[in-house]
N, C-alpha and C positions, 0 to 999 in steps of 0.2 A: 488649500483643499476646498472643494466645493461644499456648499451647505448640504446637510442631509435632507432627504426627501420629506421627512416629518420631524419636527422638533420634539425632543424627548423630554417630558416633564420630570421634575425631581422624583426620586424614589418615594412613594407614599410612606408616611410615618408608621402605618400599621402593617406594612408588608413584611411577611415573615423572613427572618434571616436564612441564609443558605448553609446547610451542613455539608461541608465538602471534606473528602478524605485528603490526607497529606500529599499523596501523589497528584491528585487533581489540583491542589493548590499550586504545586510547582509548575504543572503543565499550563494552567490558566495564566499564571503570572508571566511565563516565558513567551507564550504564543497568542493568547486570546485577549487579554485585557488591552484596552486602548492605552497608548503611550504618548507622552509629550515629545517635544522636539529634542530633548536630551535623553530620550528613552526612559524617562521616569513614568511609573505606572500611575494612571489617572483614575482607575476604577477598581472595585473589588467584585466578588462574585455576585453579590446582590445587584450592584450597579449594572454589571454586564447582562445578567439575565433579564433585568427590567428593561434595559435598552433594547434587547432583542425582542422581548415580548411586546413592548409598546409599538416598536417600529412595524412589526408584522401585523399586529392587531389594527393599526391605523388604516390599513388597506380596506378594512371592512366598511369604512364610511362611504365608499363609492357604490355599495350595493344596497339599494333601498329596501329590498325584501329581507335583509339580514335580521335575525332575531337578537343580535348582539349589539351592545353599546361598546365603544372602543375601550374604555377603561375596564369594563367588566371582562371583556375578552382578553385584554392584556393581563389581567390578574389570573385568568384561567390558563393562559399560555405559560405564565410565570410559574404557576403551581405545577403544571404538567412537566415542565423541564426540571424544576428544582426538587421535585419528588423523585427525579431520576427515572420516571416512567417513559420519557421520550426525549430525544435530543436530535436537533437538525444537523446537517453536515457542517463541517468546520467553517467554511466561508460565511455561512449565515451567522454563526456565533461571533465570528471576527468582525464582520462588516455591516450587519444590520444596524441601521440608525447612525451610520457614519457617512463620511463624504464619499468613500469608495463605492459602497452600495452594490458590490458584485457578490451575489449570495449563492451561486451554483458552483458545484465542485467539478462537474464533468462536462466535456464538450467533445464534439467530433467535427473536424474540418475536412473539406474535400481537398484532394491533391490532383489537380488536372494535368493533362499531358502537354503543357507548354511552360516555358521559362517564366512567363508572367504569372501563370496560375500557381506554379510551384513556389515562387518567392513571395507571392501574396499569402500563401499558406504559412510560410516561415514567419512573415511579419505578423499575421493574425495570431499564430501560436504564441509569439513573444508577448503580444498584448494580453492574451488570456493568462499566461503564466504570471505576468506582472500583477494581474488582478486577483490571483490566488486560485486559479483553476488548473485542471489537468486536461490534456488533449489526446484524442485518438485519431489516427490517420490510416487510411488504406492507400497503399502505394500501387494498387493493382491496375490503376488506369495508365500508369507510365509505361511507355513502350520499352521493350527489352534493350539491353545494351547492344551496341553495334547496329541498331536499326537506323535506317536512313532518315534524316530529318530534312523534310522537303524545303523548308523555308531557308535553310542555310547551306544545304548540300553536304552537311557534316553527318556525324553518326552520334546516336544517343549514348549516354553513359550509364543508363539503367537505374532502377529504383534504389539499389544499395548506395550508389554515389550520392544521391539526394538525401537518403536516410541519414547519411553521415553529416550532411549540412544541417539538417534539423537537430541532430544530436549536439553538434557544436554550438548552435544558437541557444539551445536550452541551457547549456553549461554557463552561459553568460547572464542569464536572467535569475534574479532573486525575487521570488514571488512576494512582493510587498514586504520583504523582510521577515515573513512568517512561515512561508511554505516553499518547498523546493519544486522546481519544474519536473513534471512527469509526463510520459507519453506512452501510448500504445501504437505499435507499428504492425500492420497486418498486410499480408500478401496472399492472394489466392493460389491454391495449389496447382492451378492450370496455367499460371504465368510462366513464360519461358525462363525467367531468372530464379525460379523457385529453389533450385538446389543451392545457389549462392546465398539466398536468404536463410535457408535452413541452417547453413553453416556459419552464419554471420557472427555468432558469438564464440567461435572456436578460440579466437584470441581474447584472452581475458582483458577487460577494460574497454573493449569495443562496444559502442552503442550503450554505454552505461546509464544513459538517461531514458532508455526505452525498455519496456516489456515487448517481446515479439511473440506473435501468434500466427500460425498458418490457418487460412480459411479453407476448410475441407468441404467439398461438395458431396452431395449424395452420389453422383456419378463416380466420383473418385473412390468413395468408400465401397461401393459395389464392385469396382474394379479391383480393389485390394482383396476383397473376399474371393474373387474369381482368379486372382493373379493375372489380370489382364493389363495390357497397355492402355494408356489414356492420352489424349492430345494436349499439347501445350499451345495456347492461343495468344497471339499478339493482340493486346487490348485495343490498339489504335485502328486495326483493320480486320480483326477476327481471323487472320490467316493462321493456319496451322504451322508451327515452327518446330515441329518434332514430336516425338512420342516417348514416354517413359513408362516403365513397368510400375504400376501403382503399388504393388507389394514392396518393391525395392525402395521406393520413395518413402513409404510408411516406415520401413525398417530403419532408414537413415534418420528420419524424424524422431523415432523412438530412441535411437542411439544418442543423438545430440541432447535430447531431454534427460537421458540417464547421466550424461556427462556434466551438464551444467544447469538443468532445469529449464532451459530455453531451446527451442520455442515451445510455447503452449499451443493449444489447438482451439479453434472455434468452428462449430458446425454452421456454416453461413446459410445454407438452405433452410435449416431448422429455425434459425433466427428470423429469416424473412417470412417463413410461414406464420410467425406470430407478429409480423409487422402490421400494426393497426392502420397504417396509412400507405398502402402500397401504391396508390395513385401519385404519391409524391416521390416515388423512386425507391430503389433498393437500399437497404441498410448495408453498409460496406465495412463498418468498423465499430469498435466499442471504446469506452473510456479506458484509462490506464490499467485498472484492475479487472476489467472484463465483464463486470456485472451489468453494465448499462449499454446495450446496443442502441445506436442513435443514427438518424439520418444526417447527412451533411448539414452543418450549421445548427444542429440541435444541441440543446443543453438540457440537463435534468437536475433538479434539486432533490436531495435525498434526506431521509430521516429514519430513525430507528426506534422501535418500541423495545424497552428493556423487559423481557419476559420474566426475569427473576423477581420483579416487583409485583407480580400478580399471583404469587404463591400464597395459599391459605394454610397456615400451620395446623397440624393436628388432623389433617384430612389426607386421603390417598387418591391416586389416579386422577381422573378428570375432575373430581369434586375438589381437588386441591388447587384448582385454577379458578381465579375470580373472573369468570367470563363476562359478567356485567360491567365490571370496572375496565376490563380489557376492551370491550365494545365502546365504552365512552372515550377511552384514550385513543382508539383508532379514529373515531369520528372527529375528535378535536385535532388530532395530528394531520388528518387529511385537509381540514380547513386551514390549519397552519401552513402546510406545504403549498396549497393553492394560493394563499395570500403571499407567500414568498415570491411566487412568479411575478406578481404585480409589484412587489417591493424591489425587485432586482433591477439593477442598471447594468445591462450587458455591454461587453466591450466592442461589439460589432452590430451594425443595424441589421445585417442578415440574420444574426442569431436572435435578436429581439423579435424580428418578424416570424421566424420559424417557431420559436418558443411560444409566442402568443397564439399561433395558429393551432398548435397541438397540445399545449399545456400539460406536458408529461410531468408526473411526479413519481417518486420511488420510495414508498414506505416499506421498511424492512424490520428486522428484529435483531436484537443482541441479547446477551445473557442466557443463551440457550443451554450451554453446558452447566451454568449455575442452577438453572431451573431443574435440570435432570438430577443434579446433586441433591437439591432440596427434596425432590420426589423419590430419591433412592433408586433411580432407573439408570442402568448402564447405557452409555452412549452407543456402544456396539451391541444393541439388542433390538429385536423386532418390536418390543414395546416402545422403545424410543422412536423408531421409524414411524410407527402408527400414530404416536402422539404428534410427531412433526407434521405429518399429513393433516391431522385434524386441526392443529393450531394454525398452520399456514393457510389452509382452506378458509378458516374463520377470519384470518386477517384479510385475505383477498375478498371474501364475500362482504364483510363489513366495510372494507375500504371502498369497494365499488358502490355499496349502498350509500356511503357518505358522499361519494362523488356524484351519484345521481341526485342526492338531496341538494348539493351545491348547484347542479345544473338547473334544478327547479328555481333556485334563488337567483342565479346569475346567468343562466344560459349554458348550453353545451359548448365544448371547445369548438372553435370556428370551423375546423375541418371535419367535424363529426359527420356531416351529410355524405361525404365521400369515403368514410371509413368503413372498416369491416363491421363495426358495431351497428351502423345503420342498416347494412345489408342483412345482418342477422337479427335485427330488431332488438339489440341489446342497448339499453340506455333510454333517453340521452344521458351521456356522461359528461362531466366537467373536464375530465382528464383522459388523454389518449392512453396512458398507462398509469397504474396506481401503485404497483408493488415491485420492489427490487430488494435483493439481499446484498447489502453493500458492506465493504470493509468498515469496521468500527474500531480500529486500533486505538486511535486517540480518544474517541468518544467513550469507549468502554473504560478507559482509565479515569476519565472525568466522572462517569457514572458509577465506577467501582464494581464493574461486572465483567463477565467473560466476553470475548470478542465475537461478534456476529453469530454464526452457527458453528464456529470452530470448537473442538474440544480444547481444554486447557493445554498449553504447551508444557507447563510445569505446575505441579501442585504447590510448590514452595520454592523460592529462590532467594539468594542473598543479593543485596543491593549495596553499592558503594554509597556511603554518606560522608559526613565531614571527617577530615583528617585520616582518611583511610579506613575508618571503622566500617564494618560490614553489618548490615541489619537484615535479619531473616524475615521475609514476608510470606505469609501462609494464606491460601485461599480460605475465606472465613467459614464456608460450609464444610470443608475438609477438616479444619481445626475443630469445629463444633462436633463433628462426627467422631473424631478421635477422643475428645473429652467425654462424649456420651458413652463410648466403648471403653473408657478408662485406659486409653492407650497413649495419651498425650504426654510428651516430655521434650525438653529442650534438645537432648541428644538425638531423639528421633527426628526433630525438625532439621537439625544440622545434617543428618543422614539423607533426609528427603531432599534438602536443598542441593546436596551434592549430586544426587541421582535424578531429581526432577520427578520421579515416579515411585510408586510403591508396589509395582507389579511383581517384583522379585523379593519383597520383604515378607517371607513366608510366616514370620511370627505374628503378623497382623491378621485379623479375622478375614476370611475369604470374602465375606459380604462387603467389607470395605474395599478390598482390592478389586472386586468386580465393578463397583459403582464409580470409584474415583480413578478412572483411567485417563491417560493423557494422549496427546496426538500420536506419539511414537508407540504407544501400547496397542493402538487400534489398527487392525488390518485394513488394507486399501479398500477392500470390498465395502466395509462399513462406512468409510469416508464417502465413497461414491453413492451408496444407498441413501445416506443422509442428504447429500447434495441433490440427488434425484427426487427425494421426497419433498423437499422445499421447492425445487424447480417446477414440479407438477402444478403448483398453485401460485406461481410467481409470473407476473406479466413480462417482466424483463428477464434478467438472468441472476445467477447466484455467484457471489464471490466466495471461493473456498479453495484451499490448498490441500492436496493429498500428500501428507508428509510420510516419507518412507525412510526406513533405517539405511545406513550406509551400505549394509550388506544386500540391499535390494538389487535384483538382477535386471538386465535389459528385458527379460521376459516379464518381469513384474510391471515395468513401465508399459510394455505393450498391452498387457491385460488391462491396466488402468485406462489407457486410451480407448481400447476397444469396448470395455464395459461402459465408459462414458457415452459412447455412441449408442450402444444397445439400450441403455437406461433412460435415454431422452434428455441428457444434459445438453446445454447449449455450448459448452466448452469445458475445458479442464486444465488445471495447473498442477504440476507435480513438483515436488522437491525432495530429492534424495539427500539425506543428511551427509554433509561433507563432500558433495559432488563437485565443488569448486576447489581450486587450490587454496582459496581463502574460505575456511570452514564457517558455517553458520550454525551455531548450537547454543542452547541456553542452559545446559546442565554441565556438571563439572567433571564427568568421567571420560570425556572423549579422548583425551590424550592417553589415558591409561588403557582405553580399549584398543588404541592403535598399537600399544605395546612396543616391542622392539623394532617393528617395521616402520615406526613413525618417521624416522629420518629418511628411510628409503623412499617414502611416499612424497617427500618434498619435491616440488617441480618449480623451476625458474620460470616465472610468468613472462610472456612476451611483452615487449613495450608497445603500448598504443602509439599511433602516429602523432597524436596530439595529447599533451598533458599540461597541467597547470600547477603552479606552486608559488613559492615565496623565496626571497633572498634575505638573509640575515647578516648584518655586519658584525664581526667579532674582532676584538683587539687581541692579538697574540704577541708573544715575544719576538716573533719574526716579522711583524708588521700587521696590517689590516687584512683579515681573511674574510672572504665573502662565501657563505655557505648557502647553496640553493637546494631546497627540498621540493621535489615534485610529488604530486599526490594523484592517486587514483581512488575514486569513491571516498574521498575525504581522509584517506590513510596514506602515510608516507610510502613512496614507491621507489624513489631513487634519490641520491645525494651527490652534489658536486661541491668541491672546495677549491677555491683559487686564492693565491696570495701573490700580489703584484710586487715586482722588483725585489724579491727576496732570495733570488738565486735559484739555479736550476734544480739543485738537490731538494730544497724545501718545496718547490713547486711540484716536483715529482712525488714527494711524500704525500702532499695534500691530495693530489690526483689519485694516488694509489689507495689511500684510506677511503676516499669517496667512492671509488669503484667497489671496494670490498663491502662497504656499508650498503651500497646499492644492490649488490648481489645477495646480501643477507635479506634485505627488505623484499626483493623480488622473489625470494625463495620462501617467504612466509614466516621468517624469523620475527618474533615479537620485538617491538621497539624497546621495551624495557630490558630485554636480554642483551640487545645491542649496546644500550647505554651502560649496563652493568659491566660489559667487557672493556669499553674504551674510556669510561669516565675515570678521572683521577690518574691517568698515565702521566708521569712527570716528564719534564723536559729541561733543557739547559736555560731556557728563557721564559720566565713566568711573569704575567702582568695581571693587574686588577681589572676585572670586567664589571663596569657599572651594571647594577641590577642583578649581579651574581653573588651568592654567598661564597666568598673566598676568591681564588684566582683562577685564571685560565692557565693551566700548567703546560699545555702542549697543543699541537694541532688536533689530535684525536680528542683531547679533553674539551676543546672548543666546539667540535662537532657534537660531542655528547651533550654539551650544555644547550645547544640549539634544539636537539631532539627532545631532551628532557623538558625544557621550558615550554616547548610547543605542545607536546603530547602527553607528558606525565606529570605536569605541575599539579601539586596538591592531590595526587592520586597514588598514595602509598598502597602497596600490595595489589596494584592493578594487574589483572590478567593472570595472577598466580593460580595454578590448579585448573585452568580452563583448557578448552579443547585446542588441539594443535592447529595453529594458524587461524584461530577464531577471528571473525569480523566484528568490530566493535563500533558502537555509536560514536560519531564524531563530536557529539555534544556532551554526553555524560559518561562515555567510556564503558557503558554496560554492553553485554553481548547482544547482538541483533538476532532476531528470529525471523523465519520466513513463514508467513501465513497470510491467507486472504490475497495471495498473488503478489506479495510485496515484502521487502525487508523492513521490519519495524523494530523499534526499541520498546520493550515492555516497561522500561523504567521512566523515560521522559517523553515518550510518544513521538520521537523523531521517526520519520518515515521517508524512504527513498521514492515513494510514489505520491508525494504531495500531501 
């Protein structure tokens, strides 16, 4: 491993220790702390935050006009992070002060219309994923399928065929052992292959490493409104390749989003109107969760202010927010993020050049729902919308003021002279962009606050701990409010954990039920109004999911998409609860809600063309059996069992059992229920299996042992009482939730978006 850019001195003896919550301790130990060659942990929270603080502060030395000395600034950065007022994006926490030195989370790579350019992009994406970043691509430059390729005389295979190659390549890369590869794939709505793209995720498991979004143009949206046709243009020669009715395309887009949550939409013209550097070209894509539109080869390092830490108890309204401390935190955070640019070692020289030229940063917020709880303001209220506008305008204005101050110390970003800021006489600024509302799923667990600007997904939930024990965890502000109202009890907590919400608990005071609302309690309009309120004062974009109940109609999705356009959002992601054959839910009553129709709603998932898995050797009384389990999204999808030289009858039995287990898995039957059915079936020949308590009694018992050992070991009572077909974390087995544009685990911070 290469030496780090700056040597990190030992932790000062008088440096305050870090007070971390139990969940943060697990997450930090699993993903963030430096580890030795045998995966042994080499640091604790104090070591990690000092490493990050000192490495980032060390960049200050190169600026002669800086008012800070390195160690003083390192201490200030350390206190800023360990007081949980601000945290940078995960790659900075993981890699600052280490040999890797790649500190940015999001990148956009160009995909040109030639084999060389396409596979350069595949290679570059692999390098970024390996270093811990996520990638966004626009496939809009690729000629449509069946177009003539002049250099070979052949025909093009189209964007979707290459999207599949990118997806497969991502499957092979483990991001430094700490983060999973994640991508955004975007196609313009006027590309001739747009209908194939909109339908790309009809087969479950397809493009599982991609979020997909359609880039909608102003021309298209006007055509939707007027029910007019619009042209499809081949990108390589701008020839018209047909026309489609815009309203019909929009309806199919809405229908597919209702079915699976994909694709999302981005308003590409609106994004480019806010492009601060139009002379460098058009913005074509965003990072994986959509909050960071970027030029090709750009990267952006992100960080978030924890708003809940600026609440002043005993006061109300605006006076309950410590604006002076918030201003100081913003100023210090902007300096931190600008220093991160200098501290980063990017995986490609083209990225280094582009980042150095524009110096984009993205300061956002988290803990918004917690702050509203503290203030006693309902998320779905005009008072909350007004406060959101005031707070984010404050963050933007103070962030720009801090960037201007840095420009006086260090100079404006090099491309400032050609930027829109110079033309409007705004600045000089140190950074081409300053604000972004990013996903903070992992960071919010570390900081012990609510995620981004999302409402809570559940006020209270139960978590698997050791030996199958369940521990109920409650939002602290909700718990305190219950105690203040003399309503708290363990039985109530168990009830809330099973429901996730108190909306229908009529015996609780109405004031509590109005304030402590969850994502599913809130109508789509309020989700969008909140997103639009923050977007109005954000340079880049906003990561937010409009969560809808399973009963939401196609009309509801249509209204969400259209309101996002009318309200000035730059894009929108919707998720209808249970819209996939694999349910994503974090509360306990989903199966009961489905009632007697639950079994009728099971659908056998189609098999993707490419799946990966493992093969386990098992000793049986009939000989050695090889059990192969293939997975989709980290969960078992199908099983095959083969026994060599054991006779046709035994071979047929093994194949039949494997087929039936596969059918159950592909129909969404829980692994535990399958194991319960086939485990312990006796046979005429039983053998001892090393590593197994007892014997392998038969072929089905051997298959059950493989499934149990792989997926259920040390997980008693897993999945009981949960929603039909729920999708679970592959690392801790808790239920995943969909928010901020991605599947995340609220328990261990696993995320499918890196």
